[in-house]
DRENKE-178840 format. One record per residue (C-alpha): residue in three letters; x, y, z; residue number from 1. Coordinates in Angstrom, 3 decimals, padded with zeros to 6 digits. Layout:
BEGIN
 residuo        X        Y        Z num
     ALA        X        Y        Z NUM
...
END
This chain:
BEGIN
 residuo        X        Y        Z num
     UNK  148.066  067.568  106.426   1
     UNK  147.531  067.884  102.681   2
     UNK  144.127  067.862  100.999   3
     UNK  144.073  066.490  097.451   4
     UNK  141.388  067.621  095.017   5
     UNK  141.361  066.250  091.504   6
     UNK  139.569  067.346  088.371   7
     UNK  139.150  063.742  087.246   8
     UNK  136.822  063.054  090.190   9
     UNK  134.136  065.199  088.491  10
     UNK  133.802  067.150  091.690  11
     UNK  131.524  070.172  091.198  12
     UNK  133.021  071.832  094.243  13
     UNK  136.542  071.690  092.819  14
     UNK  135.369  073.038  089.486  15
     UNK  133.428  075.862  091.112  16
     UNK  136.121  076.883  093.557  17
     UNK  139.362  076.601  091.679  18
     UNK  139.340  075.302  088.133  19
     UNK  136.389  077.398  086.959  20
     UNK  137.528  080.464  088.832  21
     UNK  137.721  083.517  086.618  22
     UNK  141.016  085.370  086.639  23
     UNK  142.491  088.367  084.919  24
     UNK  146.032  088.387  083.653  25
     UNK  147.635  091.384  085.286  26
     UNK  150.299  093.055  083.263  27
     UNK  152.199  096.263  083.622  28
     UNK  152.505  097.753  080.167  29
     UNK  155.833  099.545  079.960  30
     UNK  157.444  101.152  076.920  31
     UNK  159.154  097.880  076.050  32
     UNK  155.836  095.991  076.034  33
     UNK  154.273  098.707  073.883  34
     UNK  157.163  098.288  071.440  35
     UNK  156.550  094.510  071.283  36
     UNK  152.767  094.985  070.923  37
     UNK  153.361  097.334  067.986  38
     UNK  155.832  094.846  066.489  39
     UNK  153.256  092.039  066.857  40
     UNK  150.569  094.176  065.218  41
     UNK  152.883  095.068  062.326  42
     UNK  153.869  091.445  061.657  43
     UNK  150.448  089.796  062.110  44
     UNK  147.816  092.542  061.635  45
     UNK  146.339  091.305  064.915  46
     UNK  146.072  093.400  068.034  47
     UNK  147.087  091.328  071.045  48
     UNK  144.884  091.590  074.127  49
     UNK  147.750  091.494  076.591  50
     UNK  151.476  090.940  076.729  51
     UNK  153.852  089.667  079.366  52
     UNK  157.553  090.224  078.822  53
     UNK  159.319  088.307  081.550  54
     UNK  163.058  087.636  081.436  55
     UNK  163.723  086.479  077.867  56
     UNK  160.146  085.202  077.311  57
     UNK  157.438  087.183  075.546  58
     UNK  153.853  085.933  075.870  59
     UNK  151.393  087.501  073.437  60
     UNK  147.782  086.951  074.512  61
     UNK  145.274  086.974  071.644  62
     UNK  141.550  086.349  071.344  63
     UNK  140.799  082.634  070.898  64
     UNK  139.121  083.344  067.553  65
     UNK  142.381  084.877  066.235  66
     UNK  144.773  082.315  067.726  67
     UNK  145.130  080.128  064.614  68
     UNK  145.754  083.151  062.416  69
     UNK  148.335  084.578  064.833  70
     UNK  150.027  081.221  065.331  71
     UNK  150.863  081.072  061.600  72
     UNK  153.268  083.980  062.195  73
     UNK  155.055  082.354  065.136  74
     UNK  158.125  081.298  063.128  75
     UNK  158.463  084.809  061.660  76
     UNK  158.169  086.402  065.091  77
     UNK  160.805  084.089  066.544  78
     UNK  163.136  084.727  063.620  79
     UNK  162.756  088.512  063.973  80
     UNK  163.339  088.451  067.740  81
     UNK  166.361  086.179  068.019  82
     UNK  167.300  085.584  071.649  83
     UNK  163.698  085.874  072.847  84
     UNK  161.360  082.967  073.446  85
     UNK  158.046  083.903  071.846  86
     UNK  154.741  082.242  072.712  87
     UNK  151.240  083.053  071.557  88
     UNK  148.628  082.289  074.201  89
     UNK  144.834  082.297  073.922  90
     UNK  143.358  084.953  076.203  91
     UNK  141.150  082.973  078.564  92
     UNK  139.304  083.948  081.723  93
     UNK  139.011  080.629  083.577  94
     UNK  142.073  079.290  085.331  95
     UNK  141.713  075.788  083.871  96
     UNK  141.607  077.177  080.330  97
     UNK  144.714  079.257  080.978  98
     UNK  146.577  076.194  082.222  99
     UNK  145.760  074.321  079.030 100
     UNK  146.815  077.271  076.859 101
     UNK  150.185  077.581  078.599 102
     UNK  150.830  073.925  077.643 103
     UNK  149.393  073.761  074.102 104
     UNK  151.342  070.812  072.676 105
     UNK  151.007  068.608  075.715 106
     UNK  148.413  065.907  076.392 107
     UNK  147.287  066.621  079.948 108
     UNK  145.678  063.493  081.375 109
     UNK  144.816  064.611  084.890 110
     UNK  144.988  067.664  087.151 111
     UNK  145.220  067.551  090.931 112
     UNK  145.113  070.434  093.351 113
     UNK  147.004  070.097  096.615 114
     UNK  146.125  072.397  099.496 115
     UNK  148.669  072.445  102.281 116
     UNK  146.723  072.865  105.511 117
     UNK  149.491  074.380  107.582 118
     UNK  150.265  077.149  105.067 119
     UNK  147.262  077.224  102.734 120
     UNK  149.620  077.129  099.740 121
     UNK  148.236  075.649  096.549 122
     UNK  150.077  073.278  094.246 123
     UNK  148.658  072.165  090.935 124
     UNK  149.913  068.808  089.679 125
     UNK  149.668  068.243  085.943 126
     UNK  149.920  064.574  084.983 127
     UNK  151.215  063.879  081.491 128
     UNK  151.110  060.333  080.040 129
     UNK  154.201  060.550  077.818 130
     UNK  157.684  061.269  079.119 131
     UNK  158.608  063.207  075.949 132
     UNK  155.587  065.510  076.383 133
     UNK  156.514  066.037  080.020 134
     UNK  159.913  067.193  078.768 135
     UNK  158.180  069.702  076.477 136
     UNK  156.054  070.981  079.366 137
     UNK  159.003  071.354  081.716 138
     UNK  161.389  072.755  079.120 139
     UNK  165.142  072.562  078.829 140
     UNK  166.651  072.324  082.329 141
     UNK  163.178  073.074  083.749 142
     UNK  163.226  076.658  082.470 143
     UNK  159.715  076.745  080.982 144
     UNK  157.914  075.411  084.061 145
     UNK  159.897  077.854  086.242 146
     UNK  158.831  080.774  084.032 147
     UNK  155.188  079.611  084.020 148
     UNK  155.265  079.366  087.828 149
     UNK  156.736  082.859  088.135 150
     UNK  154.164  084.268  085.706 151
     UNK  151.274  082.627  087.564 152
     UNK  152.645  083.889  090.887 153
     UNK  153.191  087.449  089.710 154
     UNK  150.512  088.044  087.070 155
     UNK  147.692  085.482  087.366 156
     UNK  147.092  083.454  090.538 157
     UNK  149.409  082.288  093.354 158
     UNK  149.665  078.562  092.648 159
     UNK  152.723  076.374  092.161 160
     UNK  152.516  074.186  089.057 161
     UNK  154.323  070.857  088.743 162
     UNK  154.377  068.507  085.751 163
     UNK  154.579  064.798  086.536 164
     UNK  154.942  061.748  084.334 165
     UNK  151.856  059.547  084.647 166
     UNK  152.837  055.910  084.305 167
     UNK  150.022  053.661  083.147 168
END
């Protein structure tokens, strides 16, 4: 049996329990992350709040008030770190805000939370109205959504995220 909860239902219970849940991004700061934090500070003059270096992705978390300023340096950062996929993410505390910041250029129409009764596993379905935007969210060969799922599992909250095309 699967229970479906959706944010579009305006359910206060869903918002209170899952989507408005406060989370902390856990990160182990190793020497390599310190090197990238220093590099980020040198290039942008902004101190990032947190960093996750996972496989060939580097996520710099910055305060929301500094996001626009930091984002102006994104092309420079990517050029300087060829071979790495660089993303600047707003440091948010609520899980719903983090989901939106991990998919910044995507129009998310609807979110649904599936709870599998037999295992208790959570799956978050993100419905996107345009097929091209879904492709952006999933990434080439599904790499970006796989990385986001691994990051959520390891550093944020154990939930599987899927992006689906919402046909009107």
